[in-house]
N, C-alpha and C positions, 0 to 999 in steps of 0.2 A: 460408339460404335459408328461404323463406316460400311459403304455397300462391299456386294462380295462377301456375305459371310454362313450363308447357306452351302448349297455344293458348290459353288463357285468357288469357295475356300480353298479348296484341295489344291496340293503345291503345285502338281504338275497334271492335265486333264490330255487324253490322246483325240484328236479330231482325224475322225472318219467314217465312211458310211455304212450302214448296216444294208449289205446285199446278199438276197438270193440267189440260188442256179439261174432261176427265170426271172425276167422283169415283172415282179407282181407289183403289186399295188405300193406294199410298203419299200421295195428296193427300187422303185421309181421315186416316189417322196424322193429318200434318201440319197438316191445319185444325184439330185437336182440341188437338194438343202446343201449337199456337201460343197461342189462349186460356188454355191452363192457364199457359204461360212466363209470359205479359203480365200475367196476374193474380196468378201469384206473386212476381215482380218487383214490382210496383205494390204488392200487400201490405207487403212487406218495406221498400220506402222509407216507406208511410205507417207502418210502426211504427217509423221516425226513423233507419233503418241504410241512411242519404243514399249513392250513388254518382254519376256523371255518367252524365245519360241523357236523350232526348228522344224522346217519341212523335210523330213527324214528318212518319210515313209514308215510303214509299219506291217510288220509281217505275222501274220495268223498261222501258227508253226501247224502242221499237222502229226500230232505226235502219237495219235492211234490211230488203229486201221479204219475208223468210221470218219476220221477227218481225212485219210489219204483216197479214202472213195469220193468223199465231198469233191476233192482238189482235185482228181480226176475230171469229175461230172461240169466242174468249173471250165476246165480245161476243153474238155468235148464238146461241149455248148456252147462257147465262145460268146456267151449273151454279152458280156460288157468289154470296153476296147481296152488295150493293154495300159494304158496311162492310167488306168482307174485303177485294175486287179488283173493281175495275171501268177501262173503257176512258175516254183521256182524249186529246183532240187537243195538237197542240202549243203552240196559246195557252194551253189549259190548265195544261200540263204546266209550263210556262213561269211560270206565275203560282203551281204549288204549287211549283215550284222556286226561285222569288226571281230566277232567271237566264234569259237568253233561252236558248232548246232550239230545234232545227227538228225535232223527233219530235214525236210522240205518243208513249202507252205504255200500258201495265196500271199502273195506282194501288192501291195499297195502304194505305187512309188510318191503320189502326191499327197500323201497323208503326212501326220506328224504329230507334233505333240506343242503343247501351249502353256503357260502359266497362266489359270482362269484368273485368280483373283487380280494379277497384272491386266491382263486382257480387258476386264470389265472396269475395273477403275479407268482405264485410258479409253475406253468406250466413253464413260460418263464424260470426261474431259473435254473429249472430242466432242459432244453432244454441246455440252458446255459453253464450247466456244461460239459457239451459234446465238447463244442469247436468250435459245426455247427452252431451257431447260434447268426447272428447279428441281434438289432433291433436300427431303426432310429426312433425316436419322432418325433413330431412338423413337418412332413414331409406330405404336401399337393400333393397329384399326381392330376396336372391339365388335363392332355392327356397320352396317351399310343400308340404309332405308331410301325409297324412292320417293319421290317429292313431284307431286304434279301441279301446277299451275293454269287457270286458264289465261288465254290470250285471243289475238283477233281470230285466229285460224282454228281456233277449238281449245286447246290444251298443251303443253308443253311437260316434258318428262326431264328431271333432273335428278343428281343421288348427292347425298349428304353423307359422310363418313364420321362416323363417331371414334374417338380417339383417347388416345391420355395427353395428350398434347392438344387437345378441344376437336371444334368440327369443323369440317371443310366441304366445299360445296365442288360438286363439278357437273357439267354439263353432260359429259361423256365421260363412263369409266369403263377402263379397262385392268380386269383382275390378271396379275400375272406373278402372284408370290409362290409359286411352287406349293410345296406339299403342304405349308401353313395356310393357304387359302381353302383346303377342303372344307375346313368347318362353316364355311359363310354361309348363310342360311339360303341364299337364292341358287346358289352351286352346288349344295349338298346333294341334290337330286342326282348330279354327274356322276359316272363311275368312276370315281377316281380313288387310289389308293396310296398312302404312303408306304414306299419300301426303304429300309434302314439300309446303307451303306458305310461300312469302314474301310477307310484307306491308310495303311502304312508306310511312313519314310522310312527308307534304309539309309544307312552312311555306307557311301562309295567306298570301294578299294580295289586293288588293282587286277582283281582278276573279272572286274564288270564295269570298271570306269571308261574302258573302248567300247562300250556299245554303241551304234551308231545308227539305231533303228529302233521304235517301238515294237516290243514283241507281244503278241498275244495268243494266250493258251485257253483255259477255263477263265482265267485272269488274265492280268497285266502285269510288265517289267517295262518301264520307262527308261530310256535314256538317264545320264545321268545331268542332273540342273543342281548350281550353288550347292555342290557336295552332298546331295540325294538323290535318290531313285524313288520312284514311290511303286507298291505292288497292292495287288486287291483284286476284286474287293468283294465284302459280304454281302449276300442278298438276303435281308431278312423283311421279307413281308408281315405287314401289320404292327410293326415295331417301332415306335415312335421317340423311343429314348438316344438323344443325341450323345450320351456321354460314351467316353471308349471305354473300350473292354480288352484286357489283353490277351483273353481265349480269342479274340478274332483278330488279334496280331497274330498271333497261333498258327490260326488257320489261314491268313493268307500266305503265310510260311509255309506251311504244310503243303497248299494248294500248288505253288511254285516246285516244292522236292516232288509232289507226284508225278505232275504235268513235265518239269522240264526236270528228271533226277541228276544227269549229270552234271548240266548247268549249276543246278541249285550246292550238289555237292563242292563243284570248283570254287563257288563264291563263299561258302561255309557260313551264310549269314546266321547268327545267333539273337538271341534277345537283347545281348547289350548293346547290338548295333543298330536299335530302333531309335531312330530320331526322335520321330513324333508320331501320334497317329491322329485320324480326324474321322468321327464319325457324323454322315450328315442323311438328309432324308431327300427320296428320289419322289417324284410326285408321278405316280403310274396309270396310266389309262390300261382299258382291257384288250385291245387288240394293236397297242404299241406305236401307233399314232398319236400326234399330239392335237389337244382340242384349242382348235384356233377359229376365232368370228363370234357371232352373236348368241348369246344366252337363250338357249329355248323356250317358250311359255308352255309348259308338258301340257295342263290341261286343255289348251287351245290345240295344241298338235292332236289331241286323242281326238278334240270334236270333229278337227277341221279333215284328218286324216285317217278315219276310221275303217273306209273303204278297203285300205290297205290289206285288213286284214283279210278281205275276200279275193283283191287282186292285189299281188303286189306290184305290178306295172301299172297301175292307175295313173293315169296322167294328172298333174296338180299345178295347173300353170301358176297359182298366185305364190306369192312369197312366204316362206314359213313365217308362222306367227312365234315374234320372240320379244323379249324384256325390252321395252324402250333403252335404247343409248347404253346397253350393258353387254362387256364383250370380255372374253377369256383367252387368254394364252397359255395353259395349262398342258399336264401330262405330255412334258419334254423326256420323262423318265431319265436313263442314263446318259442321253446324248444332246442336251441341249446344247452343247457347244457347236454340234452340227445343225440344229434344227432350228434355230431359233430365228437364224437371222431370217431364213424366208418365210418361218411363221410370221415374224413382223411383218414382213413384206407384203403378206396375204391383208393383216390388221388395216394397213398403213391406204392399202387399196380401199380397203370396203371403207372407211372413214371417209377418205380423199375423193372416193368415187372414180376414180382412176381404173384403168387394165388391170385384171387380175394379172399375175404370175405363172399363171397354169391355169388347166383346161378345169370344164365345171364337175368332171367325175372326180377329181384329184380334190378339187373345193369339197364336194361331198363327204369326202373319205376323212376329212380333217376339221368337218364342220362339227360344235357339239351337238346339234340335233339329231346326228347319225343313230346313235344308239336308241333314241326315242322312237326314230321310224323305224330300226330293226323289231326294237320289242311291242309294239302297234302290230307289225307284219307275221311275229311268233304269237300275235295274241296273249301276249305277255300283260301289256297296257288296254285294255277297254272302257266305253263310256262306263 
């Protein structure tokens, strides 16, 4: 077993930000995260750690009336700069995609596609070159437990990991294992869920091999890489079965046909054109933002923040009560390619006591304790 065997094992993944018409919390995060991700991946490539990718842009096609209205709203409001996203008509969309399209859409010129397994392996190679990284594969962690030892200052907390490869000790532990981490006792109270997604790889042909941008409809269609295109993906909540299902391949083909009927009829993909399929799990949060930071001590939160149930604006100058030296980077959903680098920057700042890359409000929006605070305000959690 090697790295990039979970969601990062898909052959082709799109890198683009999640943007709404207004600059809300979600959009502002993904706006910043997108530029950080592209900068990091470009830096890794420039250092000689090469991976398959192309900054070919991404087109969100306006294939139905609701999406045409959405495109017009984006164009009218002008919330985002044109270099990030702008509207195009069908003629320009066809030129950008290098195939005939009957729809216009929203084009993101700086977006593109990446081979996630190649990228992950090269990022790890770059990290290993610093002599500061050690990777252990084929290691299944079954339990983590807190170890507290007395010292001159009082006590110190560390962590012990129990696994099929023996015990490991760590002064600081960061849990970033995606959906597989959901069952760990210390983070089980956090509102994370596993959502299954199956991606289908299709053999290219002369009708589609010239596609020159990523196309998003209800699903997506990537340009050709190594003779295949990826289409998908299914979205099955609370399904943890990672065995592929031929019915899901048919769903992905049907979704392309329903949203892009002319293009689908022109390509004429059939079941025999399926090169491979892959089903993996997304780790999802309730509000579509990652959880990044220290793991909250829920009982101490209820005790310390009880007045929020009476006044949600009550000021609390003291630091939030958290479990010592335990951190998470989870809930990246279907957008880990975009959000992971900025999330990692936040964790690095917290662990190294260096300046954060964003303001306090955005930090709270990503903090794992945000759900605890909201539940106290709503009186879902009480003493």
